[in-house]
C-alpha positions in Angstrom: 0.1 -0.2 0.2 1.6 3.5 -1.0 1.8 6.0 2.1 0.5 9.3 1.3 3.3 12.2 2.6 2.3 14.2 5.2 1.5 17.7 3.7 -1.1 15.3 1.7 -2.4 13.6 4.8 -2.9 16.9 6.6 -4.8 18.2 3.4 -7.0 15.3 3.2 -7.8 15.5 7.1 -8.5 19.8 6.6 -10.5 18.5 3.7 -12.9 16.0 5.2 -13.8 18.3 8.4 -14.5 21.2 5.8 -16.6 18.6 3.6 -18.1 17.2 7.0 -18.6 20.7 8.8 -20.5 22.1 5.2 -22.6 19.0 5.3 -23.8 18.3 8.4 -26.4 21.5 8.4 -27.8 19.5 5.4 -27.7 16.3 7.3 -29.4 18.1 10.1 -32.4 19.7 7.4 -33.1 16.2 6.1 -33.1 14.0 9.3 -35.0 16.9 11.0 -37.8 16.9 8.6 -38.5 13.1 9.8 -39.3 14.3 13.6 -42.0 15.7 15.3 -41.6 19.4 17.1 -41.1 17.6 21.0 -38.1 15.7 19.3 -36.5 18.3 17.4 -36.2 20.1 21.0 -35.3 17.7 22.1 -32.3 17.6 25.5 -30.0 16.3 24.6 -30.5 16.3 20.8 -30.1 13.5 18.6 -28.8 12.8 14.7 -31.2 10.2 14.0 -34.9 9.9 14.4 -36.4 8.0 17.6 -39.9 7.7 16.0 -39.4 8.6 12.0 -42.3 10.7 10.6 -44.0 11.8 7.6 -46.3 14.2 8.8 -44.5 16.9 7.5 -44.1 15.8 4.3 -47.9 14.7 4.4 -48.9 18.2 5.8 -47.8 20.1 2.4 -48.7 17.6 0.1 -52.6 17.2 1.5 -53.0 20.6 3.7 -50.9 23.6 2.4 -51.7 23.0 -1.6 -47.5 22.3 -2.2 -48.5 21.7 -6.2 -49.7 24.9 -6.6 -47.0 26.3 -5.0 -44.5 24.2 -6.9 -46.4 24.9 -10.1 -45.6 28.7 -9.3 -41.9 27.8 -8.9 -41.5 25.8 -11.6 -43.1 28.4 -14.4 -41.4 31.0 -13.2 -38.2 30.0 -13.5 -38.4 27.9 -16.6 -39.6 31.3 -18.4 -37.1 33.0 -16.6 -34.5 30.8 -17.6 -35.8 30.6 -21.4 -36.1 34.4 -21.4 -32.2 34.7 -20.2 -31.2 31.8 -22.5 -32.6 34.3 -25.9 -32.0 37.7 -24.3 -28.3 37.4 -23.0 -27.2 35.6 -25.6 -28.4 37.8 -28.0 -27.4 40.6 -26.4 -23.8 38.9 -26.0 -23.2 38.0 -29.1 -23.9 41.6 -30.6 -21.4 43.0 -27.8 -19.0 40.5 -28.6 -19.3 39.8 -32.7 -20.7 42.9 -34.3 -19.5 46.6 -34.9 -21.9 49.2 -34.3 -22.0 52.4 -32.4 -21.6 53.2 -28.4 -20.4 49.6 -28.3 -17.9 50.5 -25.4 -20.2 52.5 -23.6 -22.9 49.9 -23.7 -20.5 47.6 -22.7 -19.1 50.2 -19.6 -22.9 50.5 -18.7 -23.7 46.3 -18.6 -20.6 46.1 -16.4 -22.0 49.1 -13.9 -25.3 47.4 -13.9 -23.6 44.2 -12.5 -22.0 46.0 -9.1 -25.3 47.7 -8.4 -27.3 45.8 -5.9 -30.2 44.8 -6.4 -32.2 46.5 -3.4 -31.3 49.8 -5.0 -33.5 49.0 -7.9 -36.1 47.2 -6.1 -38.7 50.3 -4.6 -38.4 51.8 -8.7 -39.2 48.4 -10.3 -42.1 47.8 -8.0 -43.4 51.1 -9.1 -43.0 49.9 -12.7 -44.4 46.9 -12.6 -47.7 48.7 -10.2 -48.2 51.0 -12.9 -48.1 48.6 -15.7 -51.1 47.0 -13.4 -49.3 43.3 -13.6 -49.0 43.1 -10.0 -50.0 39.6 -8.5 -49.8 37.9 -12.2 -47.3 35.2 -13.7 -46.0 39.1 -15.8 -44.7 40.3 -12.4 -42.8 37.6 -11.0 -41.3 36.6 -14.6 -41.0 40.2 -16.5 -38.1 41.9 -14.4 -35.9 39.1 -14.6 -35.7 38.3 -18.6 -32.3 39.6 -19.0 -29.2 40.1 -16.4 -26.5 42.4 -17.1 -24.2 39.1 -15.4 -25.5 36.8 -18.3 -25.1 39.0 -20.6 -21.3 39.7 -20.0 -20.9 35.7 -19.5 -22.0 34.6 -23.2 -19.9 37.9 -24.3 -17.2 36.3 -22.8 -17.6 33.0 -24.7 -18.6 33.9 -28.0 -15.1 36.3 -27.7 -13.1 32.9 -28.2 -15.2 31.5 -30.9 -12.9 32.1 -34.5 -14.3 35.3 -36.3 -12.9 34.0 -39.3 -15.9 31.4 -38.8 -18.5 33.7 -38.9 -17.1 35.9 -42.2 -17.0 32.3 -44.0 -21.0 32.1 -43.4 -21.6 35.7 -44.6 -19.7 35.2 -47.4 -22.1 31.9 -48.4 -24.8 34.6 -47.7 -26.0 33.6 -43.9 -27.8 36.2 -43.1 -27.3 37.2 -39.2 -30.0 35.4 -37.2 -28.6 32.1 -39.3 -25.1 32.6 -38.4 -26.5 33.1 -34.7 -28.8 30.2 -34.9 -26.5 27.9 -36.8 -23.2 28.3 -35.3 -22.9 30.5 -32.9 -25.4 28.6 -30.4 -24.4 25.4 -31.6 -21.2 26.4 -29.9 -22.1 28.0 -26.5 -23.8 25.1 -25.1 -21.7 25.2 -21.8 -22.3 28.9 -21.4 -25.6 27.9 -21.9 -26.0 25.5 -19.7 -24.2 27.6 -16.9 -26.8 30.5 -17.6 -29.5 28.5 -17.4 -28.5 26.7 -14.1 -27.3 30.2 -12.5 -30.6 31.9 -13.4 -32.5 28.3 -12.3 -31.3 28.6 -9.2 -31.3 32.1 -8.4 -35.1 32.3 -9.6 -35.9 28.6 -7.9 -34.4 30.6 -4.7 -35.8 34.2 -4.9 -37.9 35.3 -1.8 -38.3 38.7 -1.2 -39.8 39.7 -5.4 -42.1 37.5 -5.2 -43.3 37.8 -1.9 -44.0 41.6 -2.2 -45.4 41.2 -6.8 -47.3 38.1 -5.9 -49.9 39.4 -3.3 -52.7 36.6 -3.1 -52.0 32.4 -2.4 -52.2 31.1 -5.4 -49.5 33.0 -6.3 -47.3 32.5 -3.9 -43.6 30.5 -5.0 -42.1 27.5 -2.8 -39.8 30.4 -0.4 -42.9 32.0 0.1 -45.3 29.4 1.2 -42.6 27.9 3.1 -41.7 31.1 5.3 -45.9 32.1 5.8 -46.8 28.1 6.5 -43.5 27.5 8.8 -44.9 30.0 11.2 -48.0 30.0 13.8 -49.3 33.1 15.7 -46.7 31.4 18.6 -44.2 29.5 17.0 -42.4 28.2 14.2 -43.5 24.7 12.9 -40.0 23.4 12.6 -41.0 19.8 11.5 -42.7 21.5 8.5 -40.2 24.5 7.9 -37.2 21.5 7.7 -39.5 19.2 5.6 -40.5 22.4 3.1 -36.7 23.0 2.9 -35.7 19.7 1.6 -38.4 19.5 -0.9 -37.5 22.9 -2.4 -34.2 22.1 -2.9 -34.3 19.1 -4.3 -35.5 19.9 -7.7 -32.0 22.0 -7.9 -30.0 19.2 -6.4 -31.3 17.1 -9.5 -30.6 19.9 -11.9 -27.4 19.9 -10.6 -26.1 16.6 -10.6 -27.8 16.0 -13.9 -26.3 19.0 -16.1 -22.5 19.3 -13.7 -20.4 18.5 -16.2 -21.6 21.9 -18.6 -21.6 23.7 -16.0 -17.8 23.4 -14.6 -17.3 23.2 -18.2 -18.9 26.4 -18.8 -17.8 27.8 -15.4 -14.1 26.7 -16.3 -14.4 27.6 -20.1 -15.1 31.6 -19.1 -13.1 31.7 -16.0 -9.5 31.2 -18.6 -10.5 33.8 -20.8 
């Protein structure tokens, strides 16, 4: 058996300890979702449920209309992802491969807006949506997030690596710009599109503050909003419901990441090398 060098052994121990510390809250959340309220607050605390119960999950699936909240979150996330993939890739292509007046200024605006905290634009955004009369609709939940500056910048950085000679050859053959974009550029941007799609889906799925304000009725609640409202009673928080709801919320995110992790890592690595 090959003996590990002391430095490498120390590194493995530190990495294992770090991974355990990082995973401990998730393990507590999953195990706690199968406990009763009394067992969650048992002294001394226990890791494994003494009497596992599915009542916390059953409450979400029967009393709390989980299907409606899940459908709202999924619809908003999918529409947001589709909008970002379309508009961010179009804007990124224009900034990376087309020449027009004000291109550098427009790129500067994109970079500046990346640095602006979202909370700064929250009130103006709410006023605009209210003036449009679309509060408490799917349009209010989706429209403000169809394009994001960080997505435009990510797609531009990736498209810079596509050879200009390839696009010039297509133009010489008579291909139009929309045809070049859809038939040549987009097929080469798979890793970047996968990265943008996962990040956008994650941001939309976990978004809490805007859906809380813009979706003003129960029929428009997304999962994070429902989790915050229905796990808190008049006098105390129902931690079993809270933990089981958190498990239900993160499960689709984990499944999506596992399915697309190869494209996600490849996209991040490729953009990061530029």
